[in-house]
LONU-226305 format. One record per residue (C-alpha): residue in one letter; x, y, z. Coordinates in pm, 1 decimal, decimal comma. Layout:
<sites>
<site resn="A" px="X" py="Y" pz="Z"/>
...
</sites>
This chain:
<sites>
<site resn="M" px="-13511,9" py="8246,4" pz="2905,8"/>
<site resn="S" px="-13736,1" py="8288,3" pz="3205,0"/>
<site resn="S" px="-13705,1" py="8460,8" pz="3538,2"/>
<site resn="S" px="-13926,3" py="8468,8" pz="3845,3"/>
<site resn="H" px="-13918,2" py="8642,6" pz="4178,7"/>
<site resn="V" px="-14048,5" py="8462,3" pz="4486,5"/>
<site resn="P" px="-14314,4" py="8678,2" pz="4659,3"/>
<site resn="D" px="-14211,0" py="8867,7" pz="4971,1"/>
<site resn="L" px="-14358,8" py="8664,5" pz="5255,8"/>
<site resn="Q" px="-14242,9" py="8900,4" pz="5531,4"/>
<site resn="G" px="-14526,8" py="8975,1" pz="5770,6"/>
<site resn="M" px="-14748,1" py="8695,2" pz="5637,9"/>
<site resn="A" px="-14842,8" py="8393,1" pz="5845,8"/>
<site resn="I" px="-14576,7" py="8124,3" pz="5809,1"/>
<site resn="P" px="-14734,4" py="7848,5" pz="5595,5"/>
<site resn="W" px="-14592,1" py="7558,8" pz="5798,4"/>
<site resn="E" px="-14694,5" py="7345,2" pz="6090,0"/>
<site resn="T" px="-14546,2" py="7453,5" pz="6422,2"/>
<site resn="N" px="-14308,1" py="7157,7" pz="6464,4"/>
<site resn="F" px="-14153,4" py="7214,3" pz="6122,1"/>
<site resn="A" px="-14113,4" py="7587,3" pz="6188,1"/>
<site resn="M" px="-13948,4" py="7512,0" pz="6523,9"/>
<site resn="S" px="-13703,8" py="7272,3" pz="6360,1"/>
<site resn="I" px="-13612,3" py="7538,0" pz="6102,2"/>
<site resn="L" px="-13545,2" py="7791,3" pz="6377,8"/>
<site resn="L" px="-13342,0" py="7535,1" pz="6571,3"/>
<site resn="D" px="-13128,6" py="7462,4" pz="6265,7"/>
<site resn="M" px="-13048,7" py="7830,3" pz="6216,3"/>
<site resn="L" px="-12954,7" py="7853,1" pz="6583,9"/>
<site resn="R" px="-12733,6" py="7543,2" pz="6551,4"/>
<site resn="V" px="-12541,3" py="7700,3" pz="6263,3"/>
<site resn="R" px="-12512,4" py="8039,8" pz="6436,9"/>
<site resn="R" px="-12401,1" py="7907,0" pz="6776,4"/>
<site resn="M" px="-12154,9" py="7665,2" pz="6617,6"/>
<site resn="E" px="-11989,3" py="7942,9" pz="6420,4"/>
<site resn="E" px="-11982,6" py="8183,2" pz="6712,2"/>
<site resn="K" px="-11799,9" py="7916,4" pz="6913,3"/>
<site resn="V" px="-11562,9" py="7849,4" pz="6623,2"/>
<site resn="A" px="-11473,8" py="8220,4" pz="6614,4"/>
<site resn="E" px="-11406,9" py="8210,4" pz="6988,3"/>
<site resn="L" px="-11185,8" py="7901,7" pz="6953,4"/>
<site resn="Y" px="-10999,7" py="8065,9" pz="6668,1"/>
<site resn="G" px="-10916,9" py="8356,7" pz="6897,3"/>
<site resn="E" px="-10779,3" py="8103,3" pz="7145,6"/>
<site resn="Q" px="-10567,3" py="7953,3" pz="6863,6"/>
<site resn="K" px="-10727,5" py="7613,9" pz="6904,3"/>
<site resn="I" px="-10843,6" py="7643,6" pz="6543,0"/>
<site resn="R" px="-10591,4" py="7768,9" pz="6289,6"/>
<site resn="G" px="-10565,4" py="7832,2" pz="5916,4"/>
<site resn="F" px="-10817,7" py="8037,6" pz="5722,8"/>
<site resn="L" px="-11169,1" py="8074,0" pz="5862,3"/>
<site resn="H" px="-11467,6" py="8220,9" pz="5677,9"/>
<site resn="L" px="-11784,2" py="8260,1" pz="5884,2"/>
<site resn="Y" px="-12143,7" py="8235,3" pz="5763,4"/>
<site resn="I" px="-12302,2" py="8442,3" pz="6040,3"/>
<site resn="G" px="-12598,5" py="8633,9" pz="5896,3"/>
<site resn="E" px="-12655,3" py="8397,5" pz="5602,6"/>
<site resn="E" px="-12809,8" py="8104,3" pz="5791,5"/>
<site resn="A" px="-13146,8" py="8128,9" pz="5616,0"/>
<site resn="V" px="-12985,3" py="8026,9" pz="5286,8"/>
<site resn="A" px="-12820,4" py="7701,9" pz="5396,0"/>
<site resn="V" px="-13107,8" py="7599,9" pz="5624,2"/>
<site resn="G" px="-13390,8" py="7693,5" pz="5388,8"/>
<site resn="A" px="-13231,2" py="7554,4" pz="5074,9"/>
<site resn="L" px="-13096,8" py="7228,6" pz="5213,9"/>
<site resn="R" px="-13418,9" py="7146,5" pz="5395,1"/>
<site resn="A" px="-13578,1" py="7128,8" pz="5049,9"/>
<site resn="L" px="-13324,2" py="6873,9" pz="4925,1"/>
<site resn="G" px="-13306,2" py="6502,9" pz="4997,8"/>
<site resn="A" px="-13023,6" py="6326,6" pz="5178,5"/>
<site resn="E" px="-12944,9" py="6143,8" pz="4853,9"/>
<site resn="D" px="-12877,6" py="6467,8" pz="4665,3"/>
<site resn="N" px="-12525,6" py="6596,8" pz="4604,1"/>
<site resn="V" px="-12408,2" py="6924,2" pz="4758,4"/>
<site resn="V" px="-12107,0" py="7129,0" pz="4652,6"/>
<site resn="A" px="-12012,9" py="7440,7" pz="4849,4"/>
<site resn="T" px="-11742,3" py="7703,7" pz="4891,7"/>
<site resn="Y" px="-11493,2" py="7764,4" pz="5172,1"/>
<site resn="R" px="-11779,2" py="7927,7" pz="5370,9"/>
<site resn="E" px="-11944,2" py="7588,2" pz="5403,3"/>
<site resn="H" px="-11984,5" py="7499,3" pz="5772,4"/>
<site resn="G" px="-12360,9" py="7554,5" pz="5772,4"/>
<site resn="H" px="-12411,5" py="7364,5" pz="5447,7"/>
<site resn="A" px="-12219,4" py="7065,2" pz="5581,3"/>
<site resn="L" px="-12418,6" py="7062,1" pz="5903,9"/>
<site resn="M" px="-12749,4" py="7089,1" pz="5717,3"/>
<site resn="H" px="-12663,4" py="6806,8" pz="5478,2"/>
<site resn="G" px="-12590,0" py="6545,3" pz="5739,6"/>
<site resn="V" px="-12229,1" py="6600,1" pz="5842,7"/>
<site resn="G" px="-12231,0" py="6575,2" pz="6222,8"/>
<site resn="M" px="-12129,4" py="6876,6" pz="6427,7"/>
<site resn="K" px="-11874,7" py="6664,5" pz="6616,7"/>
<site resn="A" px="-11704,9" py="6565,1" pz="6291,8"/>
<site resn="I" px="-11709,4" py="6928,0" pz="6172,7"/>
<site resn="M" px="-11561,0" py="7059,4" pz="6496,3"/>
<site resn="A" px="-11292,0" py="6790,1" pz="6504,7"/>
<site resn="E" px="-11199,9" py="6880,6" pz="6148,2"/>
<site resn="M" px="-11165,8" py="7245,0" pz="6250,8"/>
<site resn="Y" px="-10924,5" py="7134,8" pz="6521,2"/>
<site resn="G" px="-10726,6" py="6928,8" pz="6270,1"/>
<site resn="K" px="-10801,8" py="6606,0" pz="6454,4"/>
<site resn="Q" px="-10821,5" py="6275,7" pz="6267,4"/>
<site resn="E" px="-11175,1" py="6219,6" pz="6395,4"/>
<site resn="G" px="-11280,6" py="6505,4" pz="6167,7"/>
<site resn="C" px="-11485,1" py="6451,4" pz="5851,5"/>
<site resn="S" px="-11170,4" py="6494,6" pz="5638,2"/>
<site resn="R" px="-10946,4" py="6323,1" pz="5895,2"/>
<site resn="G" px="-10814,8" py="6661,3" pz="6004,1"/>
<site resn="R" px="-10644,4" py="6724,9" pz="5671,8"/>
<site resn="G" px="-10891,5" py="6972,5" pz="5527,3"/>
<site resn="G" px="-10976,4" py="7207,6" pz="5810,5"/>
<site resn="S" px="-11237,7" py="7480,7" pz="5786,3"/>
<site resn="M" px="-11215,2" py="7530,9" pz="5409,4"/>
<site resn="H" px="-11228,5" py="7165,1" pz="5304,3"/>
<site resn="L" px="-11508,6" py="6986,5" pz="5487,7"/>
<site resn="F" px="-11596,6" py="6672,4" pz="5291,9"/>
<site resn="D" px="-11810,8" py="6367,4" pz="5363,9"/>
<site resn="R" px="-11884,3" py="6115,2" pz="5090,2"/>
<site resn="S" px="-12133,4" py="5927,7" pz="5308,7"/>
<site resn="S" px="-12345,5" py="6244,3" pz="5330,4"/>
<site resn="N" px="-12303,0" py="6327,9" pz="4959,8"/>
<site resn="F" px="-12131,6" py="6647,6" pz="5069,8"/>
<site resn="Y" px="-11858,4" py="6717,7" pz="4816,3"/>
<site resn="G" px="-11678,6" py="6983,5" pz="4995,9"/>
<site resn="G" px="-11570,7" py="7314,8" pz="5063,9"/>
<site resn="Q" px="-11396,6" py="7436,5" pz="4750,2"/>
<site resn="A" px="-11120,2" py="7688,5" pz="4815,2"/>
<site resn="I" px="-11094,4" py="7811,1" pz="4455,2"/>
<site resn="V" px="-11357,7" py="8070,1" pz="4364,2"/>
<site resn="A" px="-11599,3" py="7907,7" pz="4114,6"/>
<site resn="G" px="-11413,2" py="7578,3" pz="4150,8"/>
<site resn="G" px="-11724,2" py="7396,4" pz="4263,4"/>
<site resn="L" px="-11929,1" py="7493,9" pz="3958,8"/>
<site resn="A" px="-11758,7" py="7259,9" pz="3713,8"/>
<site resn="L" px="-11757,9" py="6985,6" pz="3978,1"/>
<site resn="S" px="-12133,4" py="7020,6" pz="4020,0"/>
<site resn="A" px="-12180,5" py="6989,7" pz="3644,7"/>
<site resn="G" px="-11974,8" py="6669,6" pz="3647,9"/>
<site resn="L" px="-12171,7" py="6522,6" pz="3935,7"/>
<site resn="S" px="-12505,6" py="6603,2" pz="3774,1"/>
<site resn="L" px="-12386,8" py="6468,7" pz="3438,0"/>
<site resn="A" px="-12295,4" py="6139,4" pz="3607,4"/>
<site resn="V" px="-12640,0" py="6128,2" pz="3769,1"/>
<site resn="K" px="-12809,9" py="6185,7" pz="3434,0"/>
<site resn="L" px="-12602,1" py="5926,4" pz="3247,8"/>
<site resn="Q" px="-12664,4" py="5666,4" pz="3519,5"/>
<site resn="K" px="-13035,4" py="5757,9" pz="3531,5"/>
<site resn="R" px="-13032,8" py="5811,4" pz="3908,2"/>
<site resn="D" px="-13302,7" py="6011,7" pz="4085,0"/>
<site resn="Q" px="-13064,4" py="6267,1" pz="4230,9"/>
<site resn="L" px="-12989,2" py="6629,7" pz="4175,7"/>
<site resn="T" px="-12687,2" py="6842,8" pz="4260,4"/>
<site resn="A" px="-12698,9" py="7168,2" pz="4455,2"/>
<site resn="C" px="-12408,0" py="7405,5" pz="4401,6"/>
<site resn="F" px="-12355,2" py="7699,0" pz="4641,1"/>
<site resn="F" px="-12125,5" py="7987,9" pz="4549,7"/>
<site resn="G" px="-12085,0" py="8360,0" pz="4603,9"/>
<site resn="E" px="-12156,6" py="8637,2" pz="4356,7"/>
<site resn="G" px="-11783,5" py="8681,1" pz="4297,3"/>
<site resn="A" px="-11780,6" py="8346,8" pz="4115,6"/>
<site resn="V" px="-12008,9" py="8490,9" pz="3847,4"/>
<site resn="A" px="-11709,8" py="8687,3" pz="3712,5"/>
<site resn="E" px="-11507,0" py="8369,1" pz="3659,2"/>
<site resn="G" px="-11485,3" py="8179,4" pz="3333,2"/>
<site resn="A" px="-11589,7" py="7857,6" pz="3503,7"/>
<site resn="F" px="-11930,4" py="8012,4" pz="3575,5"/>
<site resn="H" px="-12000,7" py="8081,4" pz="3208,6"/>
<site resn="E" px="-11867,1" py="7746,2" pz="3091,7"/>
<site resn="T" px="-12078,5" py="7562,9" pz="3347,0"/>
<site resn="M" px="-12398,2" py="7759,3" pz="3275,8"/>
<site resn="N" px="-12356,7" py="7683,0" pz="2907,2"/>
<site resn="L" px="-12300,1" py="7308,2" pz="2947,8"/>
<site resn="A" px="-12563,9" py="7267,5" pz="3219,4"/>
<site resn="T" px="-12829,1" py="7413,6" pz="2990,1"/>
<site resn="L" px="-12697,6" py="7247,6" pz="2676,0"/>
<site resn="W" px="-12706,6" py="6905,3" pz="2840,8"/>
<site resn="Q" px="-13013,8" py="6980,6" pz="3057,2"/>
<site resn="L" px="-12838,7" py="6870,0" pz="3374,2"/>
<site resn="P" px="-13025,7" py="6812,6" pz="3704,6"/>
<site resn="V" px="-12849,1" py="7087,5" pz="3899,4"/>
<site resn="I" px="-12957,7" py="7391,3" pz="4101,4"/>
<site resn="F" px="-12712,7" py="7680,5" pz="4123,1"/>
<site resn="F" px="-12754,5" py="7872,2" pz="4450,4"/>
<site resn="C" px="-12577,1" py="8207,4" pz="4418,6"/>
<site resn="E" px="-12531,5" py="8355,3" pz="4766,4"/>
<site resn="N" px="-12506,7" py="8723,8" pz="4680,8"/>
<site resn="N" px="-12370,0" py="8891,1" pz="4994,0"/>
<site resn="L" px="-12268,4" py="9199,8" pz="4792,4"/>
<site resn="Y" px="-11893,7" py="9180,9" pz="4857,0"/>
<site resn="A" px="-11667,6" py="8930,4" pz="4684,9"/>
<site resn="M" px="-11396,8" py="8932,7" pz="4950,8"/>
<site resn="G" px="-11367,8" py="9311,7" pz="4983,5"/>
<site resn="T" px="-11501,7" py="9446,6" pz="4654,6"/>
<site resn="A" px="-11860,5" py="9559,9" pz="4608,8"/>
<site resn="L" px="-12045,6" py="9396,5" pz="4320,8"/>
<site resn="D" px="-12098,3" py="9720,0" pz="4128,1"/>
<site resn="R" px="-11724,5" py="9792,5" pz="4141,1"/>
<site resn="S" px="-11628,6" py="9462,5" pz="3979,7"/>
<site resn="E" px="-11913,4" py="9372,6" pz="3742,4"/>
<site resn="S" px="-12054,7" py="9587,3" pz="3461,0"/>
<site resn="Q" px="-12379,2" py="9386,0" pz="3471,9"/>
<site resn="T" px="-12502,6" py="9342,5" pz="3828,6"/>
<site resn="D" px="-12824,3" py="9156,5" pz="3738,8"/>
<site resn="L" px="-12695,4" py="8806,4" pz="3810,5"/>
<site resn="C" px="-13017,0" py="8635,8" pz="3703,5"/>
<site resn="L" px="-12983,7" py="8804,3" pz="3365,6"/>
<site resn="K" px="-12637,2" py="8653,0" pz="3322,3"/>
<site resn="A" px="-12763,3" py="8302,6" pz="3393,9"/>
<site resn="A" px="-13072,4" py="8356,3" pz="3179,5"/>
<site resn="S" px="-12851,9" py="8451,8" pz="2884,7"/>
<site resn="Y" px="-12765,9" py="8081,9" pz="2862,7"/>
<site resn="G" px="-13132,7" py="7987,4" pz="2840,7"/>
<site resn="M" px="-13149,6" py="7891,9" pz="3208,6"/>
<site resn="K" px="-13454,7" py="7939,9" pz="3429,4"/>
<site resn="T" px="-13384,5" py="8176,8" pz="3718,6"/>
<site resn="M" px="-13529,5" py="8300,7" pz="4047,5"/>
<site resn="Q" px="-13437,5" py="8592,5" pz="4271,7"/>
<site resn="V" px="-13505,7" py="8543,1" pz="4643,2"/>
<site resn="D" px="-13471,2" py="8734,7" pz="4971,3"/>
<site resn="G" px="-13190,2" py="8534,5" pz="5128,9"/>
<site resn="M" px="-13257,9" py="8678,7" pz="5473,4"/>
<site resn="D" px="-13605,1" py="8521,6" pz="5481,6"/>
<site resn="V" px="-13589,1" py="8148,6" pz="5554,0"/>
<site resn="V" px="-13952,3" py="8102,6" pz="5448,5"/>
<site resn="A" px="-13888,7" py="8253,1" pz="5105,1"/>
<site resn="V" px="-13568,1" py="8052,0" pz="5065,2"/>
<site resn="Y" px="-13735,2" py="7722,8" pz="5154,5"/>
<site resn="E" px="-14039,8" py="7777,4" pz="4936,6"/>
<site resn="A" px="-13829,1" py="7882,3" pz="4637,2"/>
<site resn="S" px="-13590,6" py="7590,5" pz="4687,1"/>
<site resn="K" px="-13878,6" py="7343,9" pz="4717,9"/>
<site resn="L" px="-14020,9" py="7469,9" pz="4389,5"/>
<site resn="A" px="-13678,0" py="7449,7" pz="4224,3"/>
<site resn="V" px="-13623,8" py="7093,9" pz="4347,3"/>
<site resn="Q" px="-13962,7" py="6986,6" pz="4209,8"/>
<site resn="Q" px="-13886,7" py="7135,9" pz="3869,7"/>
<site resn="V" px="-13531,8" py="7007,1" pz="3837,0"/>
<site resn="R" px="-13612,9" py="6662,2" pz="3971,4"/>
<site resn="G" px="-13903,0" py="6651,3" pz="3728,2"/>
<site resn="G" px="-13667,7" py="6688,6" pz="3433,7"/>
<site resn="A" px="-13697,5" py="7061,0" pz="3365,6"/>
<site resn="G" px="-13319,8" py="7108,7" pz="3344,8"/>
<site resn="P" px="-13092,5" py="7335,9" pz="3551,5"/>
<site resn="L" px="-13208,2" py="7634,3" pz="3753,1"/>
<site resn="F" px="-13027,0" py="7940,4" pz="3891,0"/>
<site resn="I" px="-13136,9" py="8105,0" pz="4217,5"/>
<site resn="E" px="-12991,4" py="8436,1" pz="4333,4"/>
<site resn="L" px="-13024,0" py="8472,1" pz="4711,5"/>
<site resn="K" px="-12972,5" py="8825,5" pz="4833,9"/>
<site resn="T" px="-12808,4" py="8790,1" pz="5171,8"/>
<site resn="Y" px="-12540,1" py="8950,3" pz="5390,7"/>
<site resn="R" px="-12254,7" py="8831,0" pz="5609,2"/>
<site resn="Y" px="-12216,4" py="9019,0" pz="5936,3"/>
<site resn="R" px="-11853,8" py="8927,2" pz="5984,6"/>
<site resn="A" px="-11558,8" py="9016,3" pz="5764,0"/>
<site resn="H" px="-11464,1" py="8799,0" pz="5467,0"/>
<site resn="S" px="-11225,5" py="8600,5" pz="5686,0"/>
<site resn="M" px="-11070,2" py="8628,7" pz="6030,0"/>
<site resn="F" px="-10773,0" py="8812,0" pz="5874,8"/>
<site resn="D" px="-10989,3" py="9073,7" pz="5701,5"/>
<site resn="P" px="-10993,1" py="9419,9" pz="5871,3"/>
<site resn="D" px="-11332,4" py="9486,7" pz="5704,3"/>
<site resn="L" px="-11255,6" py="9844,6" pz="5600,2"/>
<site resn="Y" px="-11461,2" py="9839,2" pz="5280,1"/>
<site resn="R" px="-11807,7" py="9854,9" pz="5442,5"/>
<site resn="D" px="-11984,1" py="10124,9" pz="5635,2"/>
<site resn="K" px="-12067,0" py="10008,7" pz="5988,3"/>
<site resn="K" px="-12414,9" py="10159,5" pz="5953,0"/>
<site resn="E" px="-12475,4" py="9931,4" pz="5656,4"/>
<site resn="I" px="-12387,4" py="9626,0" pz="5863,3"/>
<site resn="E" px="-12621,1" py="9734,1" pz="6144,0"/>
<site resn="S" px="-12907,8" py="9795,9" pz="5900,3"/>
<site resn="W" px="-12874,3" py="9442,7" pz="5763,9"/>
<site resn="K" px="-12864,4" py="9299,0" pz="6115,6"/>
<site resn="K" px="-13212,6" py="9441,4" pz="6171,3"/>
<site resn="R" px="-13327,7" py="9202,4" pz="5897,3"/>
<site resn="G" px="-13131,0" py="8912,6" pz="6044,6"/>
<site resn="P" px="-13278,5" py="8571,3" pz="5955,0"/>
<site resn="I" px="-13297,3" py="8437,2" pz="6310,5"/>
<site resn="H" px="-13431,1" py="8758,4" pz="6461,4"/>
<site resn="S" px="-13694,3" py="8818,9" pz="6193,5"/>
<site resn="F" px="-13814,6" py="8457,9" pz="6185,5"/>
<site resn="T" px="-13837,9" py="8445,1" pz="6565,5"/>
<site resn="E" px="-14042,7" py="8764,6" pz="6575,4"/>
<site resn="R" px="-14280,6" py="8635,3" pz="6309,0"/>
<site resn="L" px="-14335,9" py="8311,3" pz="6497,8"/>
<site resn="K" px="-14403,8" py="8499,7" pz="6819,4"/>
<site resn="A" px="-14639,6" py="8741,5" pz="6643,7"/>
<site resn="Q" px="-14854,4" py="8457,5" pz="6508,6"/>
<site resn="G" px="-14857,1" py="8279,6" pz="6846,6"/>
<site resn="S" px="-14645,7" py="7981,2" pz="6742,5"/>
<site resn="L" px="-14350,5" py="8055,7" pz="6972,5"/>
<site resn="T" px="-14313,8" py="8165,7" pz="7332,6"/>
<site resn="E" px="-14001,5" py="8309,4" pz="7487,5"/>
<site resn="E" px="-13970,8" py="7998,4" pz="7702,6"/>
<site resn="A" px="-13981,2" py="7773,8" pz="7396,3"/>
<site resn="Y" px="-13722,1" py="7992,0" pz="7224,2"/>
<site resn="L" px="-13486,7" py="7962,5" pz="7521,2"/>
<site resn="E" px="-13525,6" py="7584,4" pz="7510,0"/>
<site resn="L" px="-13419,3" py="7585,7" pz="7146,0"/>
<site resn="E" px="-13120,3" py="7801,7" pz="7237,1"/>
<site resn="K" px="-13027,7" py="7557,8" pz="7511,9"/>
<site resn="C" px="-13054,7" py="7263,9" pz="7274,3"/>
<site resn="A" px="-12829,8" py="7429,3" pz="7015,0"/>
<site resn="Q" px="-12572,2" py="7529,9" pz="7274,5"/>
<site resn="N" px="-12567,3" py="7181,4" pz="7424,4"/>
<site resn="E" px="-12486,7" py="7032,2" pz="7084,4"/>
<site resn="V" px="-12203,5" py="7282,7" pz="7041,2"/>
<site resn="D" px="-12060,9" py="7197,4" pz="7383,6"/>
<site resn="I" px="-12067,1" py="6825,6" pz="7303,9"/>
<site resn="A" px="-11894,5" py="6889,3" pz="6969,9"/>
<site resn="V" px="-11618,9" py="7095,4" pz="7131,5"/>
<site resn="N" px="-11557,3" py="6828,2" pz="7396,2"/>
<site resn="F" px="-11537,4" py="6568,0" pz="7119,8"/>
<site resn="A" px="-11282,5" py="6775,6" pz="6928,7"/>
<site resn="E" px="-11078,8" py="6846,1" pz="7240,8"/>
<site resn="A" px="-11060,4" py="6472,8" pz="7314,3"/>
<site resn="G" px="-10969,7" py="6391,5" pz="6954,4"/>
<site resn="T" px="-10630,6" py="6264,6" pz="6844,6"/>
<site resn="W" px="-10365,7" py="6393,0" pz="6606,9"/>
<site resn="E" px="-10281,6" py="6185,0" pz="6302,9"/>
<site resn="P" px="-9947,4" py="6003,9" pz="6349,1"/>
<site resn="V" px="-9655,1" py="6157,0" pz="6161,4"/>
<site resn="E" px="-9586,2" py="5823,0" pz="5993,3"/>
<site resn="N" px="-9920,9" py="5859,9" pz="5811,9"/>
<site resn="L" px="-9810,9" py="6183,8" pz="5646,4"/>
<site resn="L" px="-9785,4" py="6034,7" pz="5297,1"/>
<site resn="Q" px="-10094,1" py="5813,2" pz="5324,5"/>
<site resn="D" px="-10342,2" py="5884,7" pz="5042,2"/>
<site resn="V" px="-10106,0" py="6151,7" pz="4909,9"/>
<site resn="Y" px="-9805,8" py="5978,7" pz="4754,7"/>
<site resn="T" px="-9758,9" py="5635,2" pz="4599,8"/>
<site resn="Q" px="-9420,2" py="5491,9" pz="4512,5"/>
<site resn="T" px="-9367,7" py="5370,6" pz="4155,9"/>
<site resn="G" px="-9460,7" py="5005,4" pz="4127,5"/>
<site resn="A" px="-9638,1" py="4999,1" pz="4466,1"/>
<site resn="R" px="-9939,3" py="4769,2" pz="4489,3"/>
</sites>
């Protein structure tokens, strides 16, 4: 068993070239502005069903997925909009899916919780807590048996650690030395229950390490730390070192879902975490080291907002699936060819 903590890089010069840093900031803005618009559209009842927002956690999806290759597999939870966008699913296809239009990435049948795009190796939003863990083990086992140079990244919340599927998957992943990285997005509240009220052992890295798995603990609000840790993890796993577990300490600003009254958290706690917000803190660091001006930041904002506007127009112009297609890909008559 081994565990490591990525050094706190807050306040240090960002170890990247300016163009790369700008693209990282732009990606976080793309995720944030997209989700803010989705929340607005939900209030207008243009988007229905369940909706779980990622606002506040952007550094995790952006930092982690920037370290992966397009050929790698990604499995996520129902809070997966940012992951999908970062792994090559177009914002237009995501927005159309939210609307339930057939131009969406799941042809409008999945909605917010079930984004899926085989061409991008994005294997979904999984609605069942811990449901994606076993799937990620299967994907990485297939990769290993077929001797492909791919790895699988599995994203899940800390609530999944209490599920049996977590323990089964950790055991098999280590036993079979599968090429998979487990990204645990610890936002402290599994739905509405604080971690220390539901788990007797709150050291999540210790739980993964008990299966002989290498682990890291990272500041999930710091996109630099997330990227650097993920890059190191990708190098190790792709090099044949077996599975790796990364706990990312992060925080969602919004409630668990749009139907959640959010009565289980102190408002002062939320505000204190916002002061460490990934976009705000990264922007300030870039400005402090002279890599970003306010004018350049506003241009990035404009770029992100323009993409959102185009995506919304695309979804608005999209079409509903014909009723006669209702049973397509769902039901097959006995003896049908």
